[in-house]
matplotlib code that plots the C-alpha trace (Angstrom):
import matplotlib.pyplot as plt

x = [28.4, 28.1, 25.0, 23.4, 22.4, 21.6, 21.3, 22.2, 19.4, 19.3, 18.2, 14.3, 13.4, 15.5, 13.7, 10.5, 10.2, 12.7, 13.6, 15.5, 14.8, 17.3, 20.5, 21.1, 17.6, 19.5, 23.0, 22.1, 18.8, 20.0, 18.4, 15.5, 13.8, 10.6, 9.4, 9.8, 6.4, 4.9, 5.5, 8.7, 11.0, 10.2, 12.6, 11.8, 13.1, 13.3, 10.0, 7.9, 5.0, 4.1, 5.5, 6.9, 6.1, 9.3, 12.8, 14.6, 18.4, 19.5, 18.8, 21.7, 22.9, 21.0, 22.0, 18.3, 17.8, 17.9, 15.7, 12.8, 13.3, 13.0, 14.2, 17.4, 18.7, 18.4, 20.7, 22.0, 22.7, 22.7, 25.4, 25.6, 25.8, 29.1, 28.7, 26.1, 26.5, 24.1, 25.6, 23.1, 23.6, 27.4, 27.0, 29.5, 29.6, 30.7, 28.0, 28.0, 25.7, 22.7, 20.4, 17.7, 18.4, 17.0, 13.7, 13.3, 14.4, 17.0, 20.3, 22.2, 25.1, 28.5, 30.6, 28.2, 29.5, 28.7, 25.3, 24.3, 22.3, 19.6, 20.7, 17.2, 16.3, 17.6, 20.4, 20.0, 19.2, 17.2, 13.3, 12.3, 13.0, 16.6, 16.6, 19.6, 19.8, 22.0, 22.4, 21.3, 23.5, 25.6, 27.1, 25.8, 27.6, 26.3, 26.3, 26.2, 22.4, 22.4, 20.8, 18.7, 15.7, 16.9, 16.3, 13.6, 11.8, 14.2, 17.4, 19.7, 21.2, 23.8, 24.8, 27.9, 27.6, 30.3, 30.3, 31.2, 28.0, 26.5, 22.6, 21.2, 17.9, 15.8, 13.8, 10.0, 9.0, 9.8, 8.1, 8.4, 6.6, 6.1, 7.6, 4.2, 3.2, 5.9, 4.8, 5.8, 3.9, 4.7, 8.6, 8.9, 6.5, 8.2, 7.8, 7.9, 11.3, 14.3, 13.6, 15.3, 14.1, 16.3, 15.8, 17.0, 15.7, 13.9, 11.5, 11.7, 14.1, 12.8, 15.5, 14.0, 13.7, 17.1, 15.7, 14.1, 10.3, 9.9, 11.5, 12.5, 11.9, 12.7, 11.4, 13.4, 13.1, 15.9, 16.4, 19.9, 22.8, 26.3, 28.1, 31.7, 34.6, 36.6]
y = [85.5, 86.4, 87.4, 85.9, 89.1, 86.9, 88.6, 85.5, 83.2, 79.6, 78.8, 79.1, 75.6, 75.1, 78.0, 77.0, 74.0, 74.2, 70.9, 70.3, 73.9, 74.8, 76.1, 79.6, 80.7, 83.6, 84.1, 83.4, 81.4, 79.6, 76.0, 76.7, 74.5, 76.1, 74.3, 77.3, 78.6, 75.1, 72.3, 71.6, 68.9, 65.3, 63.2, 60.5, 57.6, 54.5, 52.7, 56.1, 56.2, 59.8, 63.3, 63.9, 67.2, 67.6, 66.7, 63.6, 62.5, 60.6, 57.0, 54.8, 52.2, 48.9, 45.4, 44.7, 47.8, 45.9, 46.3, 43.7, 40.7, 41.2, 44.9, 45.9, 46.6, 43.3, 42.6, 46.0, 47.3, 50.9, 52.7, 56.7, 58.2, 60.0, 60.9, 61.8, 61.3, 62.6, 61.8, 63.5, 67.0, 66.5, 66.2, 64.6, 65.7, 64.6, 64.9, 66.8, 65.9, 68.1, 68.4, 70.8, 74.1, 75.8, 76.8, 73.1, 74.1, 71.8, 73.1, 74.6, 72.5, 74.0, 74.4, 75.7, 73.8, 70.5, 68.6, 67.2, 64.4, 65.3, 62.8, 62.3, 60.4, 57.0, 56.4, 55.0, 51.4, 51.2, 51.3, 55.1, 58.3, 59.7, 63.3, 65.0, 69.0, 71.4, 74.8, 76.2, 79.3, 81.2, 84.7, 84.7, 81.5, 78.2, 75.5, 71.9, 71.5, 74.5, 72.0, 69.8, 71.2, 69.6, 66.1, 63.9, 60.7, 57.8, 59.7, 58.0, 59.0, 57.3, 57.4, 55.8, 54.8, 54.7, 50.7, 50.9, 50.0, 52.1, 52.5, 53.4, 55.4, 56.3, 59.4, 59.0, 62.3, 66.2, 69.2, 73.0, 74.3, 77.8, 78.0, 78.5, 75.1, 72.9, 69.1, 68.3, 64.9, 63.7, 64.7, 63.3, 60.6, 57.3, 54.7, 50.9, 50.7, 52.7, 56.2, 59.5, 62.9, 65.7, 69.5, 72.9, 76.3, 77.4, 79.5, 83.4, 85.4, 88.0, 90.7, 92.7, 89.7, 87.8, 84.6, 82.3, 81.7, 78.1, 74.8, 72.1, 68.6, 65.5, 61.8, 58.6, 54.9, 52.5, 50.3, 48.8, 48.3, 48.0, 46.1, 47.2, 46.3, 43.6]
z = [-14.1, -17.8, -19.1, -22.1, -24.2, -27.2, -30.6, -32.8, -32.4, -33.7, -37.2, -37.6, -37.6, -34.5, -32.5, -34.0, -31.5, -29.1, -28.1, -24.6, -23.2, -20.8, -22.7, -22.6, -21.5, -20.1, -18.6, -15.0, -15.5, -18.2, -17.3, -15.3, -17.7, -17.5, -14.5, -12.3, -13.5, -12.9, -10.7, -9.0, -10.7, -9.2, -7.5, -10.1, -8.2, -10.5, -9.3, -9.3, -11.7, -11.1, -10.7, -7.1, -5.7, -3.8, -4.4, -3.0, -3.1, -6.1, -5.6, -4.6, -6.9, -6.1, -7.3, -8.0, -10.4, -13.6, -16.6, -17.2, -19.2, -22.8, -22.8, -24.8, -21.4, -20.1, -17.2, -17.0, -13.4, -12.2, -13.5, -14.1, -17.6, -18.5, -22.1, -24.5, -28.6, -31.1, -34.6, -36.8, -35.1, -34.3, -30.4, -28.3, -24.7, -21.4, -18.8, -15.5, -12.7, -12.2, -9.2, -7.9, -6.5, -3.4, -5.1, -6.6, -10.1, -12.1, -11.9, -15.0, -16.4, -15.4, -17.3, -19.9, -22.8, -21.3, -21.2, -17.7, -16.2, -13.8, -11.1, -9.3, -12.8, -13.5, -15.4, -19.0, -19.2, -15.9, -16.3, -16.2, -18.1, -17.8, -17.9, -19.6, -20.4, -21.9, -23.0, -26.6, -26.5, -24.0, -24.5, -28.2, -28.9, -29.8, -26.9, -26.9, -27.7, -30.1, -32.9, -30.9, -32.5, -35.8, -34.1, -35.7, -35.1, -35.8, -35.1, -32.8, -29.3, -27.8, -24.0, -22.6, -19.0, -16.4, -16.6, -20.5, -22.0, -24.5, -24.6, -27.9, -28.2, -31.0, -30.9, -31.0, -30.3, -30.3, -29.4, -28.3, -25.3, -23.7, -20.3, -18.9, -20.5, -19.6, -19.9, -16.7, -16.3, -20.1, -19.1, -15.7, -15.3, -15.2, -17.8, -17.5, -20.0, -20.4, -22.1, -22.4, -22.3, -23.7, -22.7, -23.9, -24.4, -27.6, -29.2, -29.3, -27.5, -25.1, -25.6, -22.3, -20.2, -21.5, -21.9, -24.4, -23.9, -24.5, -24.1, -26.6, -25.4, -27.4, -26.2, -27.2, -26.5, -25.8, -28.7, -28.1, -25.8, -27.0, -24.1, -22.8, -24.6, -23.1]

ax = plt.figure().add_subplot(projection="3d")
ax.plot(x, y, z, "-o")
ax.set_aspect("equal")
plt.show()
């Protein structure tokens, strides 16, 4: 497995607040997402309202899993996300499936140039927080979320679902957090409506440890749904 001996770090404003902390944290531990030093990532079932202490399998699609009336995702059924597009930073990536490893830490995307959907979290358009992560760098090369830290409130993120519907989110908050202070509850506690969390590595790069010292996180809210083409 390649080792990310990072030399060319992201632009200062990107690393300053490192948004989706999980890309290129190191070659082998690229996407530990900063929770390894804290709580295990929760199972985040669609009806969960608190952070779970241990993982559970991805919830099976249920015909009753629909967004509440009045939400932009009204009448959407459970359908996995397959692609993420972020026009303002030129991101367009297929989504791979991410689960939990034996240590209870989110897996890293493979191939490394793709973003990944954390399967225990609900898909977009279903009430709850959809979690998508990606590498910032790999072997000194920029990866899919290299410019995630450029996002600002109001920017749009589009997530295409397998059923053909496109869920459109608006960034509401961004932040950079040291790995020792990853905001587990703020990321994984499930909201009443469909929201999105994007995660990658950021902050200062520790040459000796071969990893970034922070995570960049983006919060976004569902604002629209584009139906599947007929």
